[in-house]
BADO-9241 format. One line per field, with one value per residue (C-alpha): x, y, z; residue in three letters. Coordinates in Angstrom, 3 decimals. Example, Ala and Ser with C-alpha at 12.3 -4.5 7.8 and 13.67 -1.06 7.14 Angstrom:
2
east = [12.300 | 13.670] $
north = [-4.500 | -1.060] $
up = [7.800 | 7.140] $
tiba = [ALA | SER] $
end
This chain:
337
east = [5.094 | 7.791 | 10.798 | 13.607 | 14.398 | 17.014 | 19.103 | 21.101 | 22.917 | 20.329 | 17.394 | 15.406 | 12.921 | 10.665 | 7.322 | 4.514 | 2.018 | -1.520 | -3.506 | -3.285 | -2.389 | 1.248 | 2.357 | 5.689 | 7.807 | 8.739 | 4.978 | 2.665 | -0.701 | -3.307 | -5.320 | -8.918 | -9.690 | -13.430 | -13.244 | -12.969 | -10.254 | -11.798 | -13.390 | -12.467 | -13.775 | -11.881 | -11.651 | -10.092 | -7.585 | -6.626 | -6.318 | -3.663 | -1.680 | -2.892 | -2.723 | -3.073 | -4.783 | -4.936 | -8.205 | -8.812 | -10.245 | -11.586 | -13.650 | -15.190 | -15.829 | -17.636 | -19.820 | -20.264 | -18.864 | -21.748 | -22.344 | -18.606 | -18.185 | -21.049 | -19.867 | -16.114 | -14.224 | -13.210 | -16.802 | -18.174 | -16.011 | -15.613 | -11.816 | -10.156 | -6.605 | -4.706 | -6.084 | -3.971 | -5.843 | -4.364 | -5.743 | -6.981 | -5.654 | -3.436 | -6.085 | -8.697 | -7.112 | -8.220 | -11.236 | -13.563 | -12.067 | -10.213 | -7.381 | -4.763 | -4.516 | -2.258 | -5.038 | -5.586 | -7.339 | -10.526 | -13.110 | -16.817 | -19.167 | -21.653 | -24.345 | -22.151 | -21.083 | -17.468 | -15.394 | -11.764 | -9.669 | -7.334 | -4.566 | -6.431 | -9.657 | -7.892 | -6.541 | -9.903 | -11.692 | -9.162 | -9.443 | -13.255 | -13.624 | -11.432 | -8.269 | -5.182 | -2.579 | -3.060 | -1.141 | -0.571 | -2.008 | 0.604 | 0.828 | 1.782 | 2.268 | 1.415 | 4.274 | 5.752 | 6.297 | 8.524 | 11.031 | 8.983 | 5.877 | 7.816 | 9.310 | 5.773 | 4.707 | 7.555 | 6.724 | 3.054 | 3.821 | 6.134 | 3.648 | 0.700 | 2.716 | 2.856 | -0.911 | -0.901 | 1.542 | 0.696 | 1.685 | 0.038 | 0.641 | 3.032 | 4.336 | 4.598 | 7.805 | 7.746 | 10.479 | 9.908 | 13.113 | 15.159 | 17.671 | 18.011 | 14.225 | 13.842 | 16.451 | 14.855 | 11.521 | 13.134 | 14.898 | 11.671 | 9.741 | 12.586 | 11.867 | 8.126 | 6.321 | 5.437 | 5.235 | 6.929 | 7.941 | 6.221 | 7.894 | 5.380 | 5.423 | 7.162 | 6.028 | 3.765 | 5.435 | 9.073 | 11.783 | 12.196 | 15.894 | 14.953 | 12.425 | 15.050 | 17.576 | 15.160 | 14.322 | 18.038 | 18.729 | 15.718 | 16.243 | 19.884 | 18.759 | 15.924 | 16.284 | 16.829 | 14.415 | 11.181 | 9.296 | 9.533 | 6.569 | 6.894 | 3.612 | 2.248 | 5.026 | 4.010 | 5.767 | 7.809 | 11.008 | 10.598 | 9.720 | 12.917 | 15.104 | 13.488 | 13.612 | 17.358 | 17.388 | 15.594 | 11.874 | 9.591 | 6.058 | 4.593 | 1.108 | -0.108 | -2.982 | -0.417 | -1.109 | -4.896 | -5.187 | -2.988 | -5.147 | -8.292 | -6.537 | -5.602 | -1.975 | -0.724 | 2.701 | 4.232 | 7.522 | 8.318 | 7.437 | 4.491 | 1.647 | -0.807 | -4.071 | -7.004 | -4.786 | -4.898 | -1.209 | -1.542 | -1.888 | -1.152 | -2.464 | -0.564 | -0.871 | 2.151 | 3.800 | 5.293 | 1.920 | -0.689 | -3.393 | -7.048 | -6.773 | -3.676 | -4.981 | -8.280 | -7.988 | -5.831 | -4.088 | -6.267 | -9.407 | -8.225 | -7.195 | -10.593 | -12.413 | -10.538 | -11.187 | -14.904 | -14.785 | -16.228 | -16.086 | -14.748 | -11.507 | -10.687 | -11.523 | -9.306 | -6.433 | -6.632 | -6.440 | -3.366 | -1.541 | -1.993 | -0.737 | 2.261 | 3.154 | 2.666 | 4.798 | 7.472 | 7.384 | 7.695 | 10.720 | 12.409 | 11.814 | 13.181 | 16.305 | 16.915 | 16.321 | 18.725 | 21.349] $
north = [16.661 | 14.792 | 16.499 | 15.107 | 17.600 | 15.694 | 12.540 | 10.490 | 7.609 | 6.060 | 7.194 | 10.127 | 12.672 | 14.158 | 15.763 | 14.827 | 17.583 | 17.052 | 20.273 | 21.890 | 18.638 | 17.763 | 14.248 | 14.178 | 11.098 | 8.592 | 7.983 | 5.127 | 4.543 | 2.599 | 0.180 | 1.228 | -1.701 | -1.090 | 2.701 | 2.533 | 1.900 | -0.907 | 0.180 | 3.914 | 7.079 | 9.346 | 12.068 | 9.613 | 8.563 | 12.188 | 12.801 | 10.079 | 11.591 | 9.816 | 12.058 | 9.422 | 6.050 | 3.246 | 1.838 | -1.290 | -0.141 | -3.560 | -3.800 | -0.414 | -1.477 | -4.635 | -3.119 | 0.653 | 1.827 | 3.940 | 5.882 | 6.444 | 7.710 | 10.111 | 11.400 | 10.858 | 8.632 | 11.506 | 12.628 | 9.077 | 8.150 | 11.696 | 11.646 | 14.945 | 13.604 | 11.899 | 8.658 | 6.004 | 3.176 | -0.141 | -2.231 | -4.906 | -7.792 | -9.283 | -9.229 | -10.627 | -13.946 | -15.682 | -13.593 | -13.491 | -15.892 | -14.630 | -15.757 | -14.114 | -14.369 | -12.598 | -10.040 | -9.145 | -10.330 | -12.291 | -12.250 | -12.622 | -9.792 | -10.250 | -11.267 | -14.026 | -12.217 | -12.753 | -9.665 | -8.893 | -6.134 | -5.353 | -2.807 | -0.030 | -0.862 | -0.767 | 2.739 | 3.899 | 2.724 | 4.360 | 7.619 | 7.520 | 7.071 | 10.118 | 8.696 | 10.903 | 8.236 | 5.016 | 1.750 | -0.019 | -3.513 | -6.147 | -9.927 | -10.944 | -14.721 | -16.379 | -17.695 | -20.305 | -19.985 | -21.407 | -19.352 | -20.031 | -18.500 | -15.399 | -14.990 | -14.968 | -12.419 | -10.075 | -10.434 | -9.590 | -6.744 | -5.031 | -5.529 | -4.209 | -1.218 | 0.148 | 0.726 | 2.316 | 5.193 | 8.629 | 11.478 | 10.139 | 6.404 | 4.159 | 1.143 | -2.024 | -4.038 | -7.825 | -10.461 | -12.518 | -13.352 | -13.575 | -10.740 | -10.942 | -10.886 | -7.868 | -6.007 | -7.168 | -5.708 | -2.374 | -2.266 | -3.126 | -0.148 | 2.350 | 4.278 | 4.563 | 7.562 | 6.924 | 9.164 | 6.591 | 2.988 | 0.475 | -2.735 | -5.566 | -9.311 | -9.187 | -9.903 | -12.670 | -15.600 | -15.475 | -15.401 | -11.910 | -11.792 | -12.427 | -9.610 | -7.211 | -8.404 | -7.732 | -4.255 | -3.501 | -4.688 | -2.880 | 0.518 | 0.564 | 0.157 | 2.727 | 6.365 | 8.641 | 11.419 | 9.378 | 8.141 | 4.496 | 2.682 | -0.694 | -2.559 | -4.640 | -3.993 | -2.420 | -3.869 | -1.297 | -3.322 | -3.709 | -0.042 | 1.063 | -1.285 | -0.353 | 3.403 | 2.947 | 1.400 | 4.357 | 3.489 | 6.553 | 5.142 | 2.047 | 0.568 | -2.372 | -3.731 | -4.846 | -2.277 | -2.311 | -6.075 | -6.635 | -4.185 | -6.148 | -9.333 | -7.894 | -6.898 | -3.360 | -1.828 | 0.286 | 1.992 | -0.924 | -3.612 | -5.549 | -6.426 | -9.258 | -8.320 | -10.343 | -12.338 | -12.683 | -11.818 | -8.360 | -5.719 | -2.029 | 1.487 | 3.216 | 1.713 | 3.532 | 6.410 | 7.654 | 7.947 | 10.702 | 9.141 | 9.179 | 5.618 | 6.263 | 9.594 | 8.196 | 4.510 | 2.131 | -0.999 | -2.924 | -1.589 | -2.283 | -5.784 | -6.306 | -5.209 | -7.787 | -10.518 | -9.691 | -9.483 | -5.980 | -4.227 | -1.065 | -2.942 | -3.180 | 0.474 | 1.735 | -0.567 | 0.553 | 4.212 | 3.486 | 1.320 | 3.871 | 6.650 | 4.492 | 3.898 | 7.545 | 8.681 | 6.247 | 7.798 | 11.280 | 10.210 | 8.640 | 11.786 | 13.985 | 11.859 | 12.069 | 15.840 | 16.304 | 14.064] $
up = [-8.933 | -6.974 | -5.471 | -3.321 | -0.559 | 1.482 | 1.348 | 3.825 | 2.223 | -0.088 | 2.078 | 0.677 | 1.998 | -0.630 | -1.420 | -3.797 | -4.588 | -5.852 | -6.067 | -2.632 | -0.848 | -0.134 | 0.739 | 2.515 | 1.944 | 3.256 | 3.513 | 4.428 | 2.744 | 4.723 | 2.629 | 1.952 | -0.353 | -0.703 | -0.256 | 3.527 | 6.093 | 8.095 | 11.430 | 11.319 | 9.661 | 7.225 | 9.878 | 12.329 | 9.666 | 9.094 | 12.842 | 13.116 | 10.240 | 7.099 | 4.033 | 1.336 | 0.989 | -1.552 | -2.924 | -5.027 | -8.381 | -9.343 | -6.152 | -6.957 | -10.546 | -9.474 | -6.768 | -7.092 | -10.416 | -11.700 | -8.503 | -7.920 | -11.505 | -10.855 | -7.481 | -7.715 | -5.287 | -2.994 | -2.499 | -2.357 | 0.638 | 2.011 | 1.746 | 0.804 | 0.892 | -1.934 | -3.381 | -5.065 | -6.810 | -7.820 | -10.654 | -8.273 | -10.314 | -7.618 | -4.887 | -7.249 | -8.102 | -4.902 | -3.949 | -6.943 | -8.269 | -11.312 | -13.527 | -15.711 | -19.482 | -21.967 | -22.434 | -18.768 | -15.615 | -16.251 | -13.451 | -12.753 | -11.896 | -9.013 | -11.519 | -12.938 | -16.125 | -17.095 | -17.835 | -18.514 | -16.991 | -19.864 | -19.148 | -20.997 | -19.160 | -15.798 | -16.407 | -17.777 | -14.633 | -12.318 | -14.254 | -14.330 | -10.580 | -9.914 | -8.426 | -8.103 | -8.899 | -10.852 | -11.024 | -14.315 | -14.616 | -13.820 | -13.603 | -10.065 | -9.729 | -6.424 | -4.288 | -4.562 | -8.295 | -11.008 | -12.955 | -16.076 | -14.449 | -13.356 | -16.832 | -18.239 | -15.601 | -16.552 | -20.241 | -19.655 | -17.253 | -19.770 | -22.591 | -20.557 | -19.336 | -22.882 | -22.767 | -19.289 | -19.671 | -18.332 | -16.074 | -12.925 | -13.382 | -11.472 | -13.363 | -11.259 | -11.502 | -11.343 | -11.381 | -8.240 | -6.405 | -9.613 | -9.906 | -13.684 | -14.188 | -11.900 | -13.943 | -17.191 | -16.084 | -15.206 | -18.564 | -20.386 | -18.973 | -18.527 | -21.727 | -21.034 | -19.555 | -15.895 | -12.830 | -10.635 | -10.097 | -7.823 | -6.699 | -6.750 | -6.186 | -2.794 | 0.772 | -0.559 | 1.200 | 0.134 | 2.863 | 4.294 | 3.417 | -0.215 | -0.130 | 1.214 | -1.383 | -4.230 | -2.914 | -2.670 | -6.221 | -7.645 | -5.997 | -7.081 | -10.701 | -10.669 | -11.747 | -8.796 | -9.807 | -9.694 | -6.616 | -5.568 | -4.085 | -2.341 | -2.515 | 0.348 | 2.894 | 6.211 | 9.242 | 11.187 | 10.787 | 7.030 | 6.569 | 8.324 | 6.271 | 2.975 | 3.628 | 4.034 | 0.546 | -1.001 | -0.874 | -0.699 | -0.346 | 1.300 | 1.344 | 3.375 | 5.431 | 8.017 | 10.786 | 10.394 | 10.005 | 13.056 | 15.006 | 14.165 | 15.262 | 18.664 | 18.028 | 18.617 | 18.049 | 20.792 | 21.608 | 23.891 | 21.357 | 20.027 | 22.400 | 21.764 | 23.444 | 24.721 | 27.066 | 30.841 | 31.293 | 29.668 | 32.368 | 32.742 | 32.740 | 29.916 | 26.424 | 24.975 | 26.784 | 23.489 | 21.732 | 21.962 | 19.772 | 20.862 | 22.169 | 24.283 | 25.588 | 26.797 | 27.638 | 29.624 | 28.432 | 30.882 | 29.214 | 25.663 | 26.681 | 28.321 | 25.153 | 23.100 | 25.661 | 25.489 | 21.665 | 21.660 | 18.217 | 19.869 | 20.538 | 16.824 | 16.276 | 19.111 | 18.137 | 14.492 | 15.495 | 17.594 | 15.025 | 12.251 | 14.513 | 15.421 | 11.759 | 10.786 | 13.730 | 12.536 | 9.050 | 10.585 | 12.634 | 9.607 | 7.561 | 10.344 | 10.655 | 6.898 | 6.907 | 9.809 | 8.242] $
tiba = [MET | PHE | GLU | ILE | VAL | ALA | GLU | LYS | GLY | ARG | ALA | ARG | ALA | GLY | ILE | ILE | LYS | VAL | GLY | ASN | VAL | THR | LEU | GLU | THR | PRO | ALA | PHE | LEU | PRO | VAL | ALA | THR | LYS | ALA | CYS | ILE | LYS | THR | ILE | THR | PRO | SER | GLU | ALA | LYS | GLU | VAL | GLY | CYS | LYS | ALA | ILE | ILE | VAL | ASN | ALA | LEU | HIS | ILE | TYR | ARG | ARG | ALA | TYR | GLU | ILE | VAL | CYS | GLU | LYS | GLY | LEU | HIS | GLU | PHE | MET | LYS | TRP | ASP | GLY | ILE | ILE | PHE | THR | ASP | SER | GLY | GLY | PHE | GLN | SER | ILE | LYS | LYS | PHE | PRO | ALA | PHE | VAL | SER | ASP | ASP | GLY | VAL | ILE | PHE | LYS | MET | PRO | ASP | GLY | ARG | GLU | GLU | ILE | PHE | ALA | PRO | GLU | LYS | SER | ILE | GLU | VAL | GLN | ARG | ASN | ILE | GLY | SER | ASP | PHE | PHE | PHE | ALA | LEU | ASP | ASP | CYS | PRO | SER | TYR | PRO | TYR | THR | ARG | GLU | ARG | VAL | GLU | LYS | ALA | VAL | GLU | ARG | THR | ILE | LYS | TRP | ALA | GLU | SER | CYS | GLN | GLY | GLY | ASN | VAL | PHE | VAL | ILE | LEU | GLN | GLY | GLY | THR | TYR | GLU | ASP | LEU | ARG | LEU | LYS | CYS | ILE | GLU | GLY | VAL | SER | SER | MET | ASN | PHE | PHE | GLY | TYR | ALA | ILE | GLY | GLY | LEU | CYS | ILE | GLY | GLU | PRO | LYS | GLU | GLU | MET | HIS | ARG | MET | VAL | ASP | ILE | THR | THR | ARG | ALA | LEU | PRO | LYS | GLU | LYS | PRO | ARG | HIS | LEU | MET | GLY | VAL | GLY | SER | PRO | GLU | ASP | ILE | ILE | GLU | CYS | VAL | LYS | MET | GLY | ILE | ASP | ILE | PHE | ASP | SER | ALA | PHE | PRO | THR | ARG | ASN | ALA | ARG | HIS | ALA | THR | ILE | PHE | THR | SER | ARG | GLY | LYS | ILE | ASN | LEU | GLY | LYS | ARG | LYS | VAL | LYS | GLY | ASP | VAL | ILE | ASP | GLU | ALA | CYS | ASN | CYS | TYR | THR | CYS | ARG | ASN | PHE | SER | LEU | ASP | TYR | LEU | ASN | TYR | LEU | PHE | LYS | GLU | LYS | GLU | PRO | LEU | ALA | MET | ARG | LEU | ALA | THR | ILE | HIS | ASN | LEU | LYS | PHE | ILE | ASN | ASP | LEU | MET | ASP | ARG | LEU | ARG | LYS | GLU | ILE | MET | GLU | GLY] $
end
């Protein structure tokens, strides 16, 4: 169930309910690609305000499918919040490697066998592992791309969407940085049965102004009553801009990846750690996360300089708290008009 409870301009505050768990939007989903948020535990993720995560279904299928089907993804990773799973096609192209055909994503299993993730197979896997929300298989071309390649991606995405419809499925919209192709993709899936719409194929190397332009064009054309998910976008600046355009849900490895690479976000700006010039006692006076309550900036900086694993853990806790606090502030501002 999705309900809009307040609006300010095009920005929306809403709720998504799954069983006895409520996800308030705007919301951010940390990436748990292989059924874990790198460096931290599920309880630590919940402590910093995470209520939902996103897991890569193809990674699970390749490495732990049988045991996850038996236990269920929630029990397997000990996460009692909401789980979104994406098809994994986009992330797979460079990692496995894999390639896209008209029938789906073709990849190799660890034992060398070649398999294909067809749209029906992708939904079946996501259902079998016990996800709460699924994403339809889409064709996301790598940037830079030609118009011809993006046209093919839109054609495949619309065709595959027909086989992925359902009450808890988000359809992913493609179209690159071409306005007419974005609108064509929306038109092609508009009569199908989906819980919500996800905007894909952005924040993959295109100029930021183009990304914002495509989000603006897309949200204006989408039905108001369904949730909108922007895939792969997670910087504080981009989140603020895209919430203003009507985005409800974000997912990205941006805060956690930056944390592991010694960058934290604070109320006074971004800080690159592990450097001699970084000094201070308070990490962020506006934050009450475990890291900020217990450690100094000097200590966190020292840990990164010494390449201690604890540094990544503490920075990840802080960055996720920072992003979740940002989402709470945006929601409050929308609610208060």
